[in-house]
N, CA, C and O of each residue as an XYZ file, in Angstrom:
496
protein
N     113.430    159.540    191.663
C     113.761    159.619    190.250
C     113.871    158.195    189.709
O     114.418    157.307    190.362
N     113.359    158.004    188.547
C     113.315    156.678    187.951
C     114.178    156.642    186.688
O     114.468    157.674    186.083
N     114.573    155.451    186.318
C     115.350    155.317    185.086
C     114.489    155.533    183.845
O     115.013    155.690    182.743
N     113.169    155.540    184.022
C     112.280    155.782    182.890
C     112.345    157.218    182.392
O     111.809    157.526    181.328
N     113.003    158.110    183.155
C     113.223    159.478    182.698
C     114.143    159.489    181.472
O     114.147    160.450    180.702
N     114.911    158.430    181.299
C     115.845    158.354    180.176
C     115.209    157.767    178.920
O     115.831    157.776    177.857
N     113.991    157.261    179.020
C     113.333    156.633    177.863
C     113.180    157.583    176.677
O     113.468    157.169    175.553
N     112.740    158.843    176.861
C     112.648    159.735    175.695
C     114.004    159.976    175.026
O     114.092    160.095    173.804
N     115.048    160.044    175.837
C     116.379    160.253    175.272
C     116.767    159.085    174.373
O     117.292    159.296    173.279
N     116.518    157.877    174.814
C     116.896    156.720    174.018
C     116.025    156.578    172.769
O     116.490    156.081    171.743
N     114.771    157.010    172.848
C     113.928    157.015    171.646
C     114.471    158.003    170.626
O     114.568    157.677    169.443
N     114.826    159.201    171.064
C     115.402    160.190    170.155
C     116.754    159.741    169.627
O     117.078    159.981    168.464
N     117.537    159.098    170.463
C     118.840    158.599    170.036
C     118.692    157.555    168.940
O     119.449    157.573    167.969
N     117.741    156.654    169.073
C     117.503    155.653    168.035
C     117.003    156.279    166.746
O     117.409    155.867    165.659
N     116.131    157.266    166.854
C     115.635    157.961    165.674
C     116.768    158.681    164.955
O     116.887    158.588    163.733
N     117.595    159.393    165.699
C     118.687    160.135    165.080
C     119.741    159.200    164.491
O     120.348    159.512    163.467
N     119.954    158.082    165.122
C     120.921    157.125    164.580
C     120.460    156.592    163.217
O     121.263    156.455    162.294
N     119.180    156.298    163.102
C     118.649    155.853    161.815
C     118.749    156.932    160.754
O     119.100    156.654    159.607
N     118.439    158.169    161.138
C     118.530    159.267    160.176
C     119.962    159.531    159.751
O     120.220    159.791    158.575
N     120.899    159.468    160.689
C     122.290    159.749    160.342
C     122.879    158.650    159.476
O     123.703    158.925    158.604
N     122.469    157.409    159.704
C     122.984    156.328    158.867
C     122.543    156.511    157.428
O     123.355    156.385    156.511
N     121.282    156.804    157.218
C     120.785    157.003    155.860
C     121.396    158.250    155.227
O     121.816    158.220    154.070
N     121.444    159.334    155.976
C     121.985    160.585    155.442
C     123.464    160.495    155.122
O     123.907    160.981    154.081
N     124.230    159.880    156.007
C     125.662    159.747    155.778
C     125.947    158.815    154.612
O     126.863    159.062    153.827
N     125.177    157.756    154.495
C     125.372    156.835    153.372
C     125.037    157.518    152.042
O     125.750    157.343    151.054
N     123.970    158.283    152.022
C     123.599    158.999    150.804
C     124.641    160.061    150.452
O     124.991    160.228    149.283
N     125.133    160.775    151.462
C     126.158    161.796    151.223
C     127.431    161.169    150.672
O     128.010    161.672    149.709
N     127.867    160.063    151.285
C     129.094    159.413    150.816
C     128.923    158.842    149.418
O     129.852    158.892    148.611
N     127.761    158.307    149.126
C     127.515    157.762    147.790
C     127.570    158.869    146.739
O     128.081    158.661    145.638
N     127.039    160.049    147.081
C     127.049    161.161    146.135
C     128.436    161.780    145.966
O     128.794    162.195    144.864
N     129.216    161.847    147.040
C     130.467    162.595    147.011
C     131.694    161.767    146.666
O     132.670    162.306    146.144
N     131.666    160.481    146.944
C     132.827    159.646    146.659
C     132.772    159.107    145.236
O     131.693    158.989    144.657
N     133.919    158.784    144.677
C     133.909    158.194    143.332
C     133.179    156.848    143.331
O     133.024    156.201    144.367
N     132.740    156.451    142.141
C     131.989    155.196    142.022
C     132.816    153.983    142.437
O     132.258    152.987    142.897
N     134.122    154.051    142.283
C     134.961    152.913    142.647
C     134.988    152.676    144.157
O     135.352    151.586    144.598
N     134.614    153.668    144.950
C     134.602    153.544    146.415
C     133.242    153.115    146.944
O     133.057    153.030    148.158
N     132.300    152.845    146.073
C     130.930    152.548    146.501
C     130.852    151.326    147.408
O     129.989    151.262    148.283
N     131.739    150.360    147.212
C     131.734    149.158    148.052
C     132.196    149.443    149.478
O     131.882    148.679    150.391
N     132.932    150.525    149.679
C     133.488    150.839    150.993
C     132.587    151.748    151.826
O     132.887    152.009    152.991
N     131.498    152.228    151.253
C     130.618    153.170    151.953
C     130.042    152.578    153.242
O     130.068    153.266    154.263
N     129.520    151.335    153.259
C     129.003    150.808    154.535
C     130.080    150.665    155.608
O     129.810    150.889    156.788
N     131.292    150.296    155.212
C     132.365    150.157    156.203
C     132.761    151.518    156.768
O     132.965    151.647    157.975
N     132.870    152.525    155.919
C     133.214    153.869    156.401
C     132.087    154.434    157.249
O     132.338    155.113    158.244
N     130.853    154.159    156.865
C     129.696    154.599    157.625
C     129.709    153.982    159.023
O     129.469    154.677    160.011
N     129.982    152.699    159.106
C     130.072    152.029    160.404
C     131.222    152.548    161.241
O     131.105    152.665    162.461
N     132.333    152.859    160.591
C     133.483    153.389    161.326
C     133.163    154.750    161.922
O     133.495    155.017    163.077
N     132.525    155.606    161.148
C     132.227    156.948    161.630
C     131.192    156.900    162.747
O     131.377    157.533    163.786
N     130.109    156.161    162.546
C     129.023    156.160    163.528
C     129.368    155.300    164.737
O     129.298    155.768    165.873
N     129.738    154.046    164.500
C     129.986    153.134    165.615
C     131.364    153.346    166.234
O     131.497    153.385    167.458
N     132.365    153.480    165.414
C     133.726    153.582    165.936
C     134.004    154.898    166.621
O     134.276    154.930    167.822
N     133.938    155.981    165.877
C     134.270    157.293    166.436
C     133.229    157.720    167.458
O     133.577    158.277    168.499
N     131.946    157.464    167.172
C     130.888    157.842    168.111
C     131.004    157.123    169.451
O     130.844    157.738    170.505
N     131.277    155.843    169.410
C     131.436    155.088    170.659
C     132.679    155.533    171.421
O     132.654    155.649    172.647
N     133.758    155.781    170.697
C     134.989    156.233    171.347
C     134.776    157.569    172.042
O     135.200    157.746    173.184
N     134.127    158.510    171.370
C     133.880    159.811    171.986
C     132.917    159.703    173.167
O     133.052    160.442    174.143
N     131.951    158.797    173.089
C     131.050    158.582    174.221
C     131.781    158.041    175.437
O     131.516    158.457    176.565
N     132.703    157.110    175.209
C     133.490    156.549    176.313
C     134.390    157.613    176.926
O     134.510    157.700    178.148
N     135.023    158.423    176.078
C     135.893    159.494    176.583
C     135.080    160.497    177.390
O     135.534    160.977    178.429
N     133.875    160.816    176.915
C     133.009    161.762    177.631
C     132.628    161.225    179.007
O     132.675    161.957    179.996
N     132.262    159.983    179.071
C     131.870    159.400    180.359
C     133.079    159.247    181.272
O     132.982    159.511    182.471
N     134.212    158.828    180.727
C     135.412    158.667    181.548
C     135.897    160.017    182.081
O     136.365    160.109    183.216
N     135.783    161.054    181.265
C     136.199    162.382    181.711
C     135.278    162.972    182.756
O     135.700    163.844    183.515
N     134.053    162.535    182.820
C     133.070    163.052    183.782
C     132.644    161.991    184.783
O     131.515    162.035    185.271
N     133.503    161.047    185.100
C     133.101    159.932    185.970
C     132.751    160.379    187.381
O     132.076    159.645    188.104
N     133.194    161.569    187.792
C     132.828    162.049    189.130
C     131.341    162.398    189.205
O     130.786    162.497    190.299
N     130.696    162.583    188.061
C     129.272    162.933    188.056
C     128.365    161.720    188.159
O     127.155    161.870    188.327
N     128.923    160.527    188.060
C     128.132    159.305    188.109
C     128.307    158.648    189.469
O     129.383    158.139    189.784
N     127.249    158.657    190.276
C     127.282    158.031    191.594
C     126.407    156.786    191.550
O     125.606    156.605    190.633
N     126.575    155.927    192.558
C     125.829    154.683    192.594
C     124.327    154.915    192.691
O     123.605    154.413    191.829
N     123.808    155.634    193.668
C     122.366    155.915    193.596
C     122.123    157.050    192.590
O     122.843    158.048    192.571
N     121.121    156.874    191.782
C     120.847    157.827    190.710
C     120.512    159.215    191.253
O     120.799    160.219    190.601
N     119.908    159.277    192.440
C     119.540    160.568    193.016
C     120.752    161.387    193.446
O     120.676    162.615    193.492
N     121.847    160.744    193.755
C     123.038    161.455    194.211
C     124.012    161.775    193.077
O     125.004    162.471    193.292
N     123.747    161.291    191.917
C     124.667    161.545    190.804
C     124.408    162.930    190.219
O     123.356    163.528    190.443
N     125.371    163.416    189.480
C     125.258    164.737    188.862
C     124.917    164.637    187.391
O     125.554    165.275    186.553
N     123.907    163.832    187.077
C     123.548    163.665    185.673
C     123.061    164.963    185.038
O     123.199    165.150    183.829
N     122.495    165.861    185.842
C     122.058    167.134    185.281
C     123.247    167.932    184.758
O     123.152    168.566    183.706
N     124.356    167.908    185.477
C     125.565    168.602    185.010
C     126.159    167.906    183.793
O     126.673    168.567    182.890
N     126.094    166.575    183.763
C     126.600    165.823    182.610
C     125.799    166.159    181.358
O     126.375    166.400    180.297
N     124.471    166.177    181.477
C     123.638    166.500    180.326
C     123.759    167.975    179.946
O     123.596    168.330    178.779
N     124.036    168.815    180.903
C     124.292    170.225    180.589
C     125.560    170.347    179.744
O     125.586    171.108    178.776
N     126.593    169.617    180.094
C     127.827    169.625    179.293
C     127.595    169.039    177.906
O     128.114    169.555    176.916
N     126.819    167.968    177.833
C     126.499    167.399    176.525
C     125.709    168.383    175.664
O     125.902    168.439    174.450
N     124.822    169.156    176.284
C     124.061    170.158    175.549
C     124.977    171.244    175.000
O     124.802    171.697    173.869
N     125.941    171.656    175.791
C     126.893    172.667    175.332
C     127.738    172.123    174.193
O     127.950    172.816    173.198
N     128.224    170.892    174.321
C     128.999    170.280    173.237
C     128.163    170.129    171.973
O     128.665    170.333    170.867
N     126.902    169.777    172.127
C     126.019    169.632    170.969
C     125.769    170.975    170.300
O     125.705    171.054    169.073
N     125.629    172.020    171.085
C     125.425    173.347    170.507
C     126.664    173.806    169.747
O     126.551    174.375    168.661
N     127.833    173.565    170.306
C     129.075    173.913    169.604
C     129.181    173.103    168.310
O     129.579    173.639    167.276
N     128.831    171.832    168.362
C     128.843    170.986    167.176
C     127.850    171.494    166.131
O     128.159    171.484    164.939
N     126.678    171.932    166.549
C     125.690    172.481    165.630
C     126.211    173.745    164.950
O     126.025    173.929    163.747
N     126.862    174.616    165.723
C     127.436    175.836    165.144
C     128.531    175.501    164.143
O     128.608    176.105    163.074
N     129.375    174.541    164.490
C     130.426    174.101    163.571
C     129.809    173.498    162.312
O     130.277    173.784    161.210
N     128.788    172.684    162.442
C     128.098    172.091    161.291
C     127.511    173.176    160.403
O     127.639    173.115    159.180
N     126.870    174.167    161.006
C     126.282    175.246    160.234
C     127.350    176.011    159.457
O     127.150    176.333    158.286
N     128.467    176.301    160.089
C     129.559    177.020    159.447
C     130.112    176.230    158.262
O     130.288    176.778    157.174
N     130.384    174.948    158.473
C     130.933    174.109    157.408
C     129.913    173.928    156.278
O     130.280    173.970    155.103
N     128.642    173.729    156.623
C     127.635    173.547    155.573
C     127.461    174.816    154.755
O     127.192    174.738    153.557
N     127.607    175.981    155.372
C     127.536    177.229    154.625
C     128.696    177.332    153.647
O     128.503    177.713    152.492
N     129.897    176.997    154.099
C     131.056    177.024    153.208
C     130.923    175.988    152.106
O     131.253    176.260    150.951
N     130.446    174.812    152.451
C     130.307    173.735    151.476
C     129.260    174.083    150.426
O     129.451    173.811    149.241
N     128.158    174.681    150.855
C     127.108    175.067    149.919
C     127.605    176.140    148.959
O     127.320    176.083    147.763
N     128.339    177.104    149.469
C     128.871    178.157    148.607
C     129.842    177.581    147.587
O     129.764    177.906    146.402
N     130.749    176.735    148.037
C     131.747    176.198    147.111
C     131.109    175.244    146.114
O     131.516    175.216    144.953
N     130.117    174.459    146.534
C     129.493    173.533    145.595
C     128.618    174.271    144.594
O     128.535    173.863    143.435
N     127.955    175.359    145.018
C     127.162    176.136    144.079
C     128.053    176.824    143.055
O     127.703    176.894    141.877
N     129.184    177.326    143.486
C     130.117    177.961    142.571
C     130.629    176.946    141.569
O     130.710    177.230    140.374
N     130.974    175.763    142.053
C     131.453    174.703    141.161
C     130.362    174.272    140.189
O     130.631    174.051    139.009
N     129.142    174.155    140.678
C     128.037    173.748    139.811
C     127.769    174.815    138.757
O     127.450    174.491    137.613
N     127.897    176.083    139.134
C     127.705    177.154    138.171
C     128.767    177.123    137.085
O     128.469    177.363    135.915
N     130.005    176.831    137.467
C     131.079    176.734    136.469
C     130.822    175.578    135.518
O     131.008    175.701    134.308
N     130.390    174.452    136.079
C     130.117    173.283    135.242
C     128.986    173.596    134.276
O     129.071    173.249    133.098
N     127.913    174.255    134.757
C     126.787    174.594    133.886
C     127.223    175.561    132.797
O     126.852    175.390    131.635
N     128.000    176.568    133.154
C     128.451    177.536    132.162
C     129.361    176.886    131.138
O     129.255    177.178    129.947
N     130.257    176.007    131.580
C     131.146    175.323    130.652
C     130.366    174.407    129.713
O     130.654    174.352    128.517
N     129.383    173.688    130.248
C     128.613    172.782    129.398
C     127.749    173.566    128.425
O     127.559    173.136    127.288
N     127.219    174.713    128.853
C     126.427    175.532    127.926
C     127.294    176.116    126.818
O     126.873    176.172    125.663
N     128.508    176.552    127.167
C     129.387    177.098    126.142
C     129.853    175.995    125.176
O     130.036    176.256    123.987
N     130.046    174.769    125.680
C     130.416    173.650    124.818
C     129.270    173.326    123.881
O     129.504    173.075    122.699
N     128.055    173.323    124.363
C     126.889    173.051    123.518
C     126.742    174.162    122.484
O     126.422    173.891    121.327
N     126.974    175.416    122.891
C     126.854    176.527    121.948
C     127.923    176.432    120.861
O     127.665    176.764    119.704
N     129.122    175.979    121.231
C     130.200    175.822    120.246
C     129.894    174.705    119.260
O     130.237    174.803    118.082
N     129.250    173.645    119.734
C     128.921    172.530    118.848
C     127.830    172.920    117.869
O     127.883    172.556    116.695
N     126.836    173.665    118.351
C     125.714    174.064    117.507
C     126.184    175.168    116.614
O     125.411    175.678    115.803
């Protein structure tokens, strides 16, 4: 087994990191007040670099028995299996929250549209 087996993982990790930085920055810019716009890069770095690195260290420290000196004797397959399960749970949680967020934002947007239409109708 060679360390080059990890190359596709690191390519995908770099791609996803770039996508999450842009997506998170755009989301924060849209959702936070304009006065917080200067803090968006710092919060973005804290979420991605700070919390992400901390959780990665905790994950590796909690599973240190799976990492052996020769790569062939280590239990990396079990480690990646656990990461896959955690990622699936995270995906389900993301889907649940995004469904709730979409419903609440659509309801709010509908109220805003109805209020603005009634205000325009009252003016005319």
